[in-house]
LUMSELO-420285 format. One record per residue: x, y, z of N, C-alpha, C, O in turn; residue in one letter. Coordinates in pm, whole numbers, padded with zeros to 5 digits, always signed. Example, Ala and Ser with C-alpha at 12.3 -4.5 7.8 and 13.67 -1.06 7.14 Angstrom:
LUMSELO-420285
+01319-00569+00780+01230-00450+00780+01320-00330+00780+01424-00332+00846A
+01285-00225+00708+01367-00106+00714+01290+00003+00787+01341+00114+00804S
//
This chain:
LUMSELO-420285
+24879+16204+04986+24874+16123+05126+25033+16017+05147+25068+15910+05096M
+25072+16071+05204+25192+15940+05241+25163+15854+05365+25139+15898+05478R
+25166+15744+05334+25154+15662+05468+25226+15571+05482+25273+15503+05392L
+25252+15555+05640+25382+15471+05713+25306+15306+05688+25232+15244+05764N
+25366+15260+05527+25312+15141+05504+25393+15036+05602+25329+14940+05646W
+25522+15051+05634+25579+14965+05735+25505+14938+05837+25486+14823+05876P
+25435+15083+05910+25450+15066+06050+25283+14961+06034+25262+14857+06098G
+25173+15031+05923+25090+14969+05921+25054+14826+05914+24972+14757+05974I
+25181+14792+05782+25157+14625+05775+25198+14513+05860+25153+14399+05869L
+25368+14617+05968+25426+14530+06086+25285+14505+06173+25252+14391+06208N
+25194+14642+06210+25093+14589+06301+24991+14494+06274+24912+14450+06357K
+25000+14456+06119+24907+14332+06112+25007+14244+06146+24977+14150+06220L
+25087+14251+06119+25156+14082+06111+25172+14076+06232+25203+13963+06270A
+25157+14204+06360+25203+14124+06526+24989+14050+06536+24962+13999+06644Q
+24930+14052+06481+24810+14026+06476+24821+13841+06386+24741+13750+06410R
+24878+13837+06338+24887+13712+06270+24979+13595+06251+24969+13491+06187V
+25078+13651+06336+25182+13617+06348+25253+13613+06498+25353+13680+06521N
+25191+13528+06597+25237+13490+06728+25411+13506+06776+25460+13547+06881P
+25467+13460+06665+25612+13445+06717+25687+13582+06680+25803+13576+06641L
+25628+13690+06690+25630+13830+06696+25648+13907+06854+25707+14007+06894L
+25576+13818+06909+25503+13835+07054+25647+13735+07132+25688+13768+07243K
+25699+13637+07071+25793+13532+07151+25948+13559+07104+26028+13650+07128D
+25953+13412+07010+26050+13401+06984+26121+13475+06863+26240+13468+06831L
+26007+13556+06797+26099+13701+06681+26100+13798+06756+26150+13899+06708L
+26040+13809+06916+26009+13948+06903+26142+14005+06899+26248+13946+06924K
+26118+14172+06851+26243+14270+06829+26268+14294+06668+26344+14375+06614G
+26170+14185+06602+26181+14176+06505+26104+14226+06387+25984+14221+06416M
+26124+14274+06265+26066+14314+06167+26045+14249+06018+26132+14182+05963E
+25923+14277+05961+25942+14210+05812+26004+14341+05774+26014+14446+05836Y
+26052+14298+05628+26085+14370+05559+25977+14359+05450+25949+14247+05406Y
+25912+14474+05403+25762+14530+05309+25836+14529+05191+25950+14576+05193W
+25775+14470+05057+25807+14509+04926+25688+14532+04849+25576+14487+04874V
+25729+14621+04729+25639+14592+04632+25679+14487+04497+25782+14508+04433V
+25593+14382+04465+25697+14292+04374+25669+14341+04256+25754+14346+04167D
+25507+14398+04237+25498+14440+04111+25387+14531+04151+25307+14504+04240Q
+25387+14677+04055+25288+14811+04081+25215+14821+03925+25284+14793+03827A
+25108+14852+03913+25038+14895+03826+24990+14997+03853+25003+15022+03973E
+24914+15110+03770+24902+15220+03761+24819+15277+03636+24885+15325+03545F
+24670+15276+03625+24629+15283+03529+24530+15404+03504+24454+15409+03600S
+24511+15472+03442+24410+15615+03373+24333+15634+03271+24359+15668+03156S
+24243+15611+03317+24089+15589+03167+24102+15682+03114+24183+15758+03166D
+24054+15715+03023+23958+15812+02952+23790+15745+02890+23766+15665+02799V
+23728+15796+02953+23584+15715+02933+23498+15795+02797+23488+15915+02823M
+23450+15767+02696+23388+15811+02578+23219+15788+02634+23167+15740+02734F
+23174+15850+02512+23050+15902+02552+22954+15748+02513+22877+15689+02589K
+22998+15705+02340+22971+15548+02354+23076+15483+02285+23185+15535+02262D
+23041+15367+02251+23161+15313+02211+23200+15341+02053+23306+15307+02001A
+23089+15409+01986+23103+15380+01821+23225+15540+01809+23290+15559+01706G
+23237+15657+01957+23337+15734+01933+23478+15700+01962+23571+15756+01905A
+23502+15557+02100+23613+15519+02075+23657+15443+01963+23780+15442+01958L
+23604+15381+01875+23601+15273+01751+23666+15356+01658+23767+15317+01600E
+23609+15484+01634+23670+15560+01516+23772+15580+01542+23857+15551+01457A
+23821+15648+01684+23974+15689+01684+24057+15576+01674+24174+15599+01643L
+24011+15421+01700+24048+15334+01691+24183+15308+01615+24287+15331+01678D
+24189+15277+01525+24293+15300+01376+24381+15359+01419+24486+15306+01457A
+24347+15527+01424+24448+15633+01452+24509+15590+01611+24592+15670+01654E
+24489+15519+01665+24568+15558+01793+24692+15434+01769+24809+15436+01806L
+24604+15307+01677+24692+15229+01683+24823+15235+01616+24926+15180+01655L
+24805+15319+01490+24898+15417+01436+25002+15462+01477+25119+15426+01468R
+24947+15553+01530+25020+15651+01601+25101+15570+01728+25205+15613+01779Q
+25049+15474+01758+25125+15433+01928+25226+15309+01856+25339+15310+01905A
+25206+15212+01757+25287+15125+01664+25427+15233+01569+25549+15221+01563T
+25333+15329+01511+25427+15390+01418+25531+15528+01446+25640+15552+01394L
+25451+15610+01550+25478+15723+01554+25609+15772+01701+25704+15846+01728S
+25514+15659+01757+25651+15608+01889+25724+15509+01940+25701+15397+01986L
+25828+15583+01918+25963+15466+01891+25995+15455+02018+25924+15500+02108G
+26142+15375+02045+26210+15385+02135+26271+15498+02219+26298+15473+02337A
+26295+15623+02168+26344+15728+02243+26196+15781+02289+26183+15784+02412E
+26090+15821+02218+25942+15812+02287+25936+15786+02387+25927+15871+02476E
+25942+15621+02417+25868+15508+02483+25965+15509+02641+25935+15445+02742V
+26045+15570+02631+26198+15598+02722+26138+15695+02769+26080+15673+02875M
+26128+15826+02716+26086+15943+02749+25973+15935+02826+25964+16011+02922G
+25841+15821+02790+25717+15840+02897+25799+15771+03023+25799+15839+03126F
+25853+15673+03026+25922+15649+03134+26026+15742+03229+26097+15695+03317L
+26018+15878+03192+26138+15926+03231+26257+15893+03229+26333+15908+03324G
+26289+15839+03108+26427+15815+03088+26495+15836+02992+26426+15801+02897R
+26614+15880+02946+26674+15905+02863+26769+15787+02772+26826+15694+02829K
+26775+15815+02579+26775+15668+02514+26975+15657+02497+27029+15670+02387L
+27057+15631+02635+27171+15610+02611+27213+15556+02480+27144+15499+02395P
+27383+15595+02480+27380+15572+02328+27374+15352+02311+27330+15293+02213P
+27435+15285+02441+27444+15150+02425+27324+15120+02541+27333+15103+02662Q
+27239+15119+02474+27111+15044+02587+27109+14881+02645+27088+14777+02582L
+27133+14895+02754+27181+14762+02831+27045+14706+02813+26975+14712+02914A
+26984+14646+02694+26843+14583+02715+26766+14598+02572+26806+14663+02475G
+26649+14525+02583+26545+14531+02476+26454+14635+02513+26420+14673+02625D
+26398+14701+02321+26271+14784+02449+26161+14754+02273+26159+14809+02163L
+26104+14668+02322+26021+14625+02218+25853+14641+02242+25786+14615+02343Q
+25805+14702+02088+25644+14769+02113+25541+14568+02037+25552+14490+01942T
+25480+14580+02125+25336+14446+02056+25246+14554+02026+25203+14661+02070H
+25239+14473+01930+25035+14509+01918+24961+14370+01839+24985+14299+01741A
+24873+14378+01932+24748+14270+01935+24626+14295+01889+24606+14416+01888T
+24530+14228+01847+24374+14318+01784+24310+14157+01918+24359+14048+01946R
+24199+14222+01958+24123+14178+02058+23994+14230+02057+23967+14342+02015R
+23918+14154+02099+23756+14257+02088+23792+14320+02211+23882+14272+02281A
+23702+14464+02257+23638+14564+02137+23746+14629+02069+23705+14712+01989P
+23916+14613+02077+24008+14670+01975+24128+14632+01988+24127+14517+02031G
+24261+14681+01969+24380+14689+01957+24404+14657+02085+24312+14627+02162A
+24550+14662+02128+24612+14613+02273+24772+14681+02213+24816+14635+02108R
+24833+14763+02269+24964+14776+02196+25060+14797+02342+25040+14901+02404V
+25148+14713+02388+25239+14728+02484+25364+14744+02436+25414+14686+02340E
+25442+14872+02546+25611+14898+02539+25651+14827+02602+25558+14805+02680H
+25765+14742+02640+25796+14681+02699+25970+14746+02704+26046+14728+02609R
+26000+14798+02792+26175+14836+02826+26224+14718+02957+26187+14745+03071M
+26262+14658+02946+26292+14514+03033+26183+14456+03126+26097+14369+03109K
+26216+14536+03231+26086+14462+03294+25985+14525+03393+25936+14496+03502E
+25972+14662+03272+25878+14772+03285+25767+14783+03125+25820+14762+03015N
+25707+14796+03129+25587+14832+03074+25480+14934+03063+25424+14975+03165W
+25450+14972+02957+25335+15087+02931+25214+14992+02830+25254+14921+02738I
+25072+15005+02863+24994+14935+02766+24874+15050+02721+24842+15160+02767K
+24830+14974+02617+24729+15092+02596+24611+15010+02510+24620+14971+02393M
+24477+14993+02619+24420+14930+02586+24246+14969+02531+24235+15091+02525Y
+24155+14919+02503+24046+14965+02473+23909+14875+02576+23857+14765+02556N
+23889+14963+02669+23839+14879+02800+23696+14890+02784+23648+15000+02759Q
+23597+14753+02798+23477+14776+02776+23439+14806+02657+23321+14775+02639S
+23487+14851+02571+23444+14946+02467+23412+15074+02406+23389+15112+02291G
+23418+15144+02552+23352+15300+02585+23499+15352+02657+23493+15473+02681V
+23607+15299+02690+23725+15298+02789+23860+15289+02732+23894+15173+02710V
+23943+15377+02704+24061+15408+02652+24185+15361+02757+24273+15443+02784L
+24186+15267+02797+24324+15267+02929+24456+15267+02886+24491+15215+02780R
+24544+15334+02976+24654+15379+02928+24718+15277+03102+24644+15269+03200I
+24853+15219+03099+24858+15150+03233+25000+15118+03200+25054+15057+03107E
+25045+15187+03318+25215+15125+03296+25229+15043+03428+25163+15048+03532T
+25339+14966+03392+25301+14798+03511+25512+14860+03555+25584+14924+03478V
+25545+14815+03680+25676+14867+03712+25708+14694+03791+25645+14636+03879V
+25809+14660+03727+25840+14542+03851+26019+14549+03837+26088+14462+03891N
+26054+14615+03792+26235+14649+03803+26243+14830+03856+26295+14928+03804R
+26159+14810+03987+26148+15012+04003+26365+15082+04018+26406+15194+04046P
+26421+14989+03994+26576+15082+04023+26595+15136+03877+26698+15175+03821Y
+26503+15131+03844+26508+15213+03682+26513+15371+03667+26560+15454+03589E
+26415+15365+03821+26334+15517+03844+26473+15570+03964+26565+15500+04006F
+26445+15699+03990+26507+15689+04110+26410+15814+04233+26303+15866+04200R
+26468+15836+04352+26349+15877+04465+26415+15964+04535+26537+15957+04525V
+26389+16013+04576+26509+16164+04684+26483+16103+04805+26367+16108+04847R
+26588+16035+04883+26586+15967+04959+26733+15992+05048+26832+16043+04994R
+26730+15950+05184+26849+15932+05232+26953+15812+05206+26925+15693+05216T
+27049+15853+05181+27187+15762+05142+27296+15765+05138+27343+15868+05187G
+27415+15648+05073+27518+15694+05124+27609+15744+04972+27594+15705+04856K
+27677+15816+05011+27787+15845+04832+27869+15877+04948+27827+15937+05047R
+28040+15816+04924+28148+15852+04908+28144+15825+05082+28235+15879+05144K
+28080+15775+05131+28078+15731+05302+27985+15802+05364+27967+15759+05478G
+27918+15894+05334+27891+16033+05379+27719+15960+05347+27690+15878+05259K
+27637+16016+05440+27529+15964+05484+27462+16158+05387+27514+16268+05409Q
+27388+16141+05327+27301+16273+05285+27191+16232+05220+27145+16118+05212I
+27151+16336+05172+26950+16364+05108+26985+16397+04911+26993+16499+04842M
+26993+16285+04891+26996+16265+04722+26882+16194+04670+26796+16118+04715G
+26913+16249+04554+26808+16125+04427+26935+15985+04429+27055+15995+04404W
+26855+15859+04468+26914+15713+04446+26814+15625+04350+26715+15674+04295F
+26847+15519+04341+26776+15435+04270+26651+15398+04379+26674+15387+04500P
+26527+15381+04323+26415+15343+04365+26400+15210+04383+26419+15127+04295L
+26364+15183+04501+26400+15017+04567+26218+14970+04564+26109+15021+04538T
+26281+14825+04613+26090+14740+04632+26053+14769+04731+25934+14737+04729K
+26086+14832+04869+26036+14879+05004+25935+14933+04979+25929+15028+04900G
+25827+14879+05047+25710+14985+05054+25695+15111+05075+25612+15180+05016V
+25789+15159+05179+25774+15307+05224+25788+15400+05113+25746+15514+05136R
+25826+15384+05023+25855+15484+04869+25746+15430+04768+25786+15429+04652H
+25594+15379+04789+25497+15348+04740+25420+15513+04660+25400+15509+04539R
+25394+15606+04714+25390+15726+04702+25504+15753+04570+25448+15811+04477W
+25615+15729+04550+25684+15748+04453+25671+15677+04344+25684+15731+04234R
+25643+15537+04358+25605+15471+04238+25419+15526+04168+25392+15511+04048Y
+25362+15559+04222+25260+15647+04181+25285+15766+04119+25215+15795+04021R
+25388+15856+04163+25398+15939+04120+25494+15937+03949+25469+16005+03849E
+25607+15830+03972+25631+15747+03861+25525+15748+03748+25517+15835+03661V
+25436+15628+03762+25345+15564+03734+25291+15679+03616+25323+15702+03499M
+25159+15760+03746+25100+15873+03681+25187+15932+03557+25155+15919+03439A
+25309+16003+03608+25365+16023+03499+25355+16043+03365+25324+16133+03287S
+25406+15887+03363+25433+15827+03242+25247+15775+03154+25226+15771+03033A
+25167+15751+03243+25076+15779+03156+25034+15896+03126+24963+15909+03026N
+25067+16005+03202+24989+16129+03175+25094+16136+03047+25025+16137+02945G
+25209+16140+03018+25340+16170+02896+25255+16098+02703+25231+16151+02594R
+25240+15948+02767+25162+15912+02709+25022+15959+02640+24996+15932+02523Y
+24943+16027+02720+24823+16062+02674+24821+16158+02580+24735+16165+02491L
+24944+16259+02600+24978+16381+02559+25004+16342+02429+24945+16395+02335E
+25091+16249+02414+25129+16231+02262+25050+16178+02193+25063+16187+02071A
+24907+16083+02269+24838+16042+02201+24693+16151+02145+24615+16125+02054L
+24693+16269+02234+24623+16383+02234+24634+16456+02084+24538+16491+02015A
+24764+16467+02053+24794+16475+01873+24712+16453+01806+24680+16535+01720Q
+24651+16340+01818+24617+16235+01644+24472+16345+01643+24450+16400+01535I
+24404+16366+01723+24293+16435+01650+24245+16606+01694+24325+16662+01769Q
+24180+16649+01672+24114+16763+01683+24198+16874+01669+24205+16972+01743N
+24273+16842+01547+24314+16970+01478+24319+17134+01461+24403+17210+01413P
+24227+17146+01506+24148+17285+01456+24209+17320+01655+24253+17433+01679A
+24205+17239+01747+24269+17334+01863+24425+17281+01826+24511+17361+01863A
+24445+17232+01800+24606+17217+01735+24676+17368+01658+24782+17425+01684A
+24618+17386+01604+24635+17504+01496+24604+17620+01572+24664+17726+01551Q
+24502+17609+01671+24486+17782+01689+24675+17778+01815+24759+17868+01812R
+24684+17654+01903+24748+17690+01988+24906+17710+01876+24974+17804+01916M
+24958+17644+01765+25044+17698+01683+25046+17832+01627+25146+17890+01585L
+24905+17884+01630+24925+18001+01515+24976+18119+01678+25058+18211+01680E
+24878+18060+01807+24956+18182+01884+25090+18162+01921+25160+18245+01979R
+25125+18042+01883+25298+18077+01934+25397+18114+01821+25520+18120+01831V
+25321+18139+01716+25419+18221+01620+25432+18353+01596+25523+18414+01540C
+25286+18406+01666+25292+18533+01698+25409+18592+01807+25436+18517+01901E
+25485+18730+01798+25546+18781+01905+25468+18811+02008+25347+18835+02005P
+25558+18809+02122+25492+18811+02264+25589+18955+02308+25683+19003+02245V
+25528+19000+02442+25597+19091+02514+25642+18979+02648+25574+18885+02688A
+25749+19015+02689+25841+18941+02799+25948+18998+02904+26068+18977+02889Y
+25924+19032+02954+26012+19126+03055+26043+19228+03005+26165+19246+03005R
+25943+19357+02931+25973+19472+02893+26008+19481+02768+26016+19590+02712G
+26036+19362+02705+26062+19353+02579+26026+19281+02479+25977+19183+02534R
+26017+19261+02329+25897+19215+02191+25986+19051+02220+26092+19072+02280R
+25972+18965+02203+25989+18855+02157+25911+18789+02056+25789+18775+02048R
+26037+18739+01955+26015+18641+01827+25929+18539+01810+25977+18431+01841R
+25785+18535+01760+25728+18397+01750+25804+18345+01737+25912+18401+01718G
+25790+18153+01737+25834+18059+01708+25739+17978+01562+25619+17952+01552I
+25814+17963+01501+25814+17879+01379+25827+17716+01382+25943+17679+01400N
+25743+17625+01371+25769+17499+01399+25800+17429+01278+25845+17315+01263P
+25763+17530+01183+25832+17472+01045+25974+17500+00956+26018+17469+00846L
+26019+17583+01082+26162+17614+01077+26253+17520+01141+26233+17478+01255R
+26359+17483+01067+26438+17380+01170+26537+17388+01284+26572+17302+01365R
+26575+17522+01267+26570+17544+01423+26544+17560+01538+26623+17541+01630D
+26393+17606+01551+26296+17613+01583+26229+17506+01623+26163+17506+01727D
+26240+17397+01536+26225+17251+01515+26279+17154+01609+26214+17090+01691S
+26396+17149+01591+26521+17101+01687+26483+17142+01804+26453+17049+01879A
+26469+17296+01869+26488+17362+01974+26354+17257+02096+26379+17201+02202L
+26264+17264+02046+26082+17206+02063+26158+17067+02082+26187+17039+02198L
+26201+16959+01963+26210+16819+02024+26329+16815+02167+26333+16717+02242E
+26389+16896+02178+26541+16864+02244+26477+16902+02415+26503+16843+02520A
+26384+17024+02391+26285+17038+02504+26193+16896+02521+26197+16850+02635V
+26145+16853+02466+26062+16794+02449+26103+16642+02507+26016+16556+02519L
+26234+16617+02539+26280+16475+02576+26209+16402+02675+26190+16468+02778R
+26164+16285+02674+26149+16244+02824+26206+16248+02905+26130+16234+03000G
+26379+16269+02965+26477+16252+03027+26438+16392+03121+26450+16384+03243E
+26402+16492+03072+26368+16639+03168+26227+16613+03222+26220+16678+03326H
+26109+16549+03200+26025+16501+03227+26019+16470+03398+25908+16476+03451C
+26077+16454+03439+26087+16411+03595+26209+16530+03656+26148+16621+03711I
+26315+16545+03659+26427+16617+03676+26413+16801+03629+26428+16900+03701H
+26385+16795+03508+26375+16934+03472+26516+16920+03365+26602+16835+03343G
+26480+17065+03313+26592+17095+03184+26677+17201+03225+26632+17301+03283L
+26820+17183+03194+26911+17285+03288+26932+17350+03123+26861+17328+03025R
+27048+17432+03131+27130+17498+03053+27170+17444+02943+27137+17472+02828N
+27259+17349+02988+27383+17277+02950+27333+17150+02867+27389+17090+02774R
+27188+17123+02942+27133+16993+02894+27078+17035+02735+27094+16962+02637D
+27017+17156+02733+26954+17216+02602+27091+17191+02531+27100+17111+02438L
+27229+17284+02593+27321+17268+02510+27332+17103+02404+27343+17082+02283A
+27325+17034+02498+27364+16909+02485+27325+16842+02380+27393+16774+02302Q
+27152+16878+02380+27090+16813+02329+27056+16878+02191+26987+16831+02100R
+27136+17026+02201+27111+17104+02043+27288+17060+02005+27353+17142+01939R
+27326+16988+02030+27432+16950+01960+27547+17043+01939+27636+17027+01855G
+27535+17146+02030+27653+17270+02080+27773+17225+02077+27787+17116+02133L
+27893+17285+02016+28013+17175+02068+28069+17227+02220+28021+17333+02261P
+28166+17159+02302+28223+17178+02368+28293+17326+02411+28391+17349+02341K
+28270+17412+02491+28347+17523+02452+28499+17482+02492+28521+17398+02579P
+28614+17557+02413+28774+17530+02497+28799+17664+02606+28874+17686+02701A
+28722+17718+02555+28792+17864+02661+28655+17896+02704+28547+17861+02656A
+28688+17985+02823+28575+18009+02939+28487+18135+02827+28369+18126+02793R
+28568+18227+02792+28497+18303+02687+28371+18249+02597+28269+18318+02598E
+28373+18164+02541+28298+18080+02433+28189+17986+02577+28070+17963+02550E
+28221+17960+02657+28170+17923+02747+28048+17983+02788+27935+17937+02802T
+28106+18117+02808+28017+18259+02849+27888+18236+02742+27771+18203+02756R
+27975+18273+02624+27863+18321+02498+27769+18190+02484+27655+18208+02443R
+27801+18095+02507+27689+17957+02495+27564+17950+02540+27450+17929+02498Q
+27671+17995+02718+27512+18008+02813+27458+18075+02769+27344+18044+02732S
+27515+18224+02744+27358+18320+02674+27301+18288+02569+27182+18311+02550A
+27383+18227+02478+27287+18181+02367+27167+18103+02433+27052+18142+02412R
+27187+18016+02495+27119+17888+02528+27012+17977+02608+26891+17976+02590V
+27074+18042+02689+26958+18162+02810+26824+18221+02725+26708+18231+02764T
+26904+18267+02550+26797+18319+02525+26693+18269+02493+26583+18322+02505R
+26722+18128+02434+26652+18004+02355+26550+17963+02475+26444+17909+02444Q
+26579+17984+02597+26518+17922+02751+26378+18020+02740+26258+17997+02724L
+26480+18169+02763+26389+18238+02747+26268+18281+02659+26157+18314+02701H
+26294+18277+02574+26188+18273+02438+26062+18183+02459+25949+18233+02465L
+26085+18057+02470+26044+17942+02509+25940+17995+02658+25818+17981+02659L
+25994+18036+02734+25935+18093+02894+25859+18190+02828+25739+18178+02855H
+25894+18315+02723+25794+18367+02706+25638+18328+02637+25528+18377+02663A
+25684+18198+02520+25543+18155+02532+25472+18092+02600+25372+18046+02544H
+25494+18057+02774+25435+17995+02821+25460+17855+02820+25386+17790+02893G
+25570+17774+02738+25591+17652+02671+25658+17571+02789+25641+17451+02809L
+25752+17673+02877+25822+17633+03018+25848+17728+03116+25878+17847+03102I
+25831+17640+03251+25870+17743+03363+25938+17682+03467+25928+17569+03513A
+26007+17772+03495+26088+17770+03597+26044+17754+03738+25953+17806+03803K
+26183+17624+03780+26147+17514+03929+26217+17589+04005+26336+17622+04001I
+26084+17630+04119+26160+17759+04216+26268+17697+04299+26267+17581+04339P
+26361+17785+04322+26464+17735+04393+26564+17627+04352+26594+17526+04417R
+26625+17677+04199+26696+17584+04189+26736+17649+03994+26676+17756+03977S
+26820+17604+03860+26847+17632+03774+26790+17585+03667+26841+17613+03558R
+26682+17512+03673+26606+17382+03634+26512+17458+03607+26480+17556+03674R
+26419+17392+03432+26322+17470+03414+26219+17282+03388+26269+17170+03378W
+26075+17322+03385+26014+17202+03319+25908+17247+03238+25888+17368+03236R
+25815+17151+03151+25762+17181+03026+25661+17216+03090+25641+17179+03205V
+25593+17284+03034+25418+17304+03102+25365+17197+03028+25422+17114+02957T
+25215+17216+03063+25095+17137+02991+25099+17150+02865+25096+17060+02781S
+25110+17333+02837+25091+17390+02719+25186+17358+02633+25155+17333+02517R
+25312+17353+02673+25451+17366+02589+25432+17163+02586+25516+17112+02512G
+25394+17123+02614+25415+16973+02585+25294+16956+02466+25323+16879+02375A
+25191+17007+02460+25089+17018+02386+25095+17056+02213+25038+17008+02115A
+25205+17179+02234+25218+17275+02135+25357+17190+02113+25330+17131+02008V
+25479+17151+02147+25567+17082+02069+25501+16927+02022+25543+16868+01923S
+25415+16884+02091+25390+16736+02021+25320+16765+01903+25320+16694+01802G
+25256+16878+01919+25129+16909+01745+25292+16972+01654+25325+16940+01540A
+25329+17017+01698+25461+17089+01581+25516+16969+01534+25509+16935+01416A
+25583+16888+01643+25658+16779+01570+25536+16680+01496+25580+16595+01419I
+25443+16683+01508+25378+16570+01452+25327+16621+01308+25344+16564+01200H
+25246+16769+01337+25277+16799+01164+25387+16843+01065+25366+16873+00947Y
+25533+16842+01140+25638+16897+01031+25688+16779+00966+25724+16774+00848R
+25688+16593+01128+25704+16479+01043+25666+16440+01050+25702+16335+01104Q
+25493+16463+00998+25414+16336+00957+25320+16389+00882+25315+16336+00771R
+25213+16506+00906+25097+16517+00837+25157+16623+00715+25086+16649+00618A
+25291+16680+00730+25288+16814+00618+25379+16700+00521+25349+16704+00401L
+25470+16615+00554+25485+16529+00468+25391+16393+00373+25426+16335+00271P
+25261+16377+00459+25197+16309+00418+25108+16433+00259+25095+16415+00138E
+25077+16525+00335+25033+16640+00276+25107+16629+00133+25049+16588+00032Q
+25245+16670+00137+25285+16671+00023+25269+16576-00091+25236+16606-00206I
+25300+16440-00039+25302+16320-00111+25162+16321-00193+25143+16297-00312M
+25092+16347-00114+24904+16370-00150+24933+16454-00295+24917+16397-00403K
+24977+16599-00285+24965+16671-00386+25049+16630-00556+25016+16628-00675L
+25197+16596-00457+25256+16502-00591+25222+16382-00645+25259+16343-00756A
+25149+16320-00564+25082+16210-00675+24988+16230-00792+24951+16134-00860A
//
């Protein structure tokens, strides 16, 4: 529900500031959000259950989640030249540990709350890093489009969307550390061929280099908010820019086949009335598990066997 916060707050101001009815008549306050916080809590049955996961959660958050992943949680991409620092801090405190990822003046925190609650918290002090669909001026014309999110309270609903999505993506990344049986079942189903639009589509092999690179490209954080286009996937796969129209057509058809393969397995879904695709919850889980097993779990097992 989107409330008219400027109107609500202006009515309250009329009650406490008598000058608005006299000297300042016809004037209004400009209300802003100085700092916004949104928390997502996962409650465990007892402190022992969370304590058993504590070390692995800390390891996953500090070693497996790099700058690119954290930027992705915030719905941003990692540019070649990042104008700012991205820091990760881990501290021990009773009853567990706290991990904090900072990007400029925005950050995501994970910590143990009261011994039985795992809390993921996103804090926004600099909303201009995000965008909101609103009216604005572009090339001197008033249009409806995506513009930087401001501090005005009018867009508090967008703050909530951005922060709730960031928390959700962070939890999805952490969810891959345990319950290997569930992850194994999902990966086994993806490896099997499926029927799609009257045709048979091959399975996806997470250990195959091309398939793994495809899953990584789709899972990138900058696609989480606005979706994924054909040319976005081509760019993230490192495909060369075509020099001729015929090459452009062939490359576009190749990338479209890859998108249809992911769609056939339920990993992505089409955004209505657009040419964009979004990653489904199943797609995020499968992609995260595949990347986790290929880049971390499998190498660790090989090293153990070699020792």
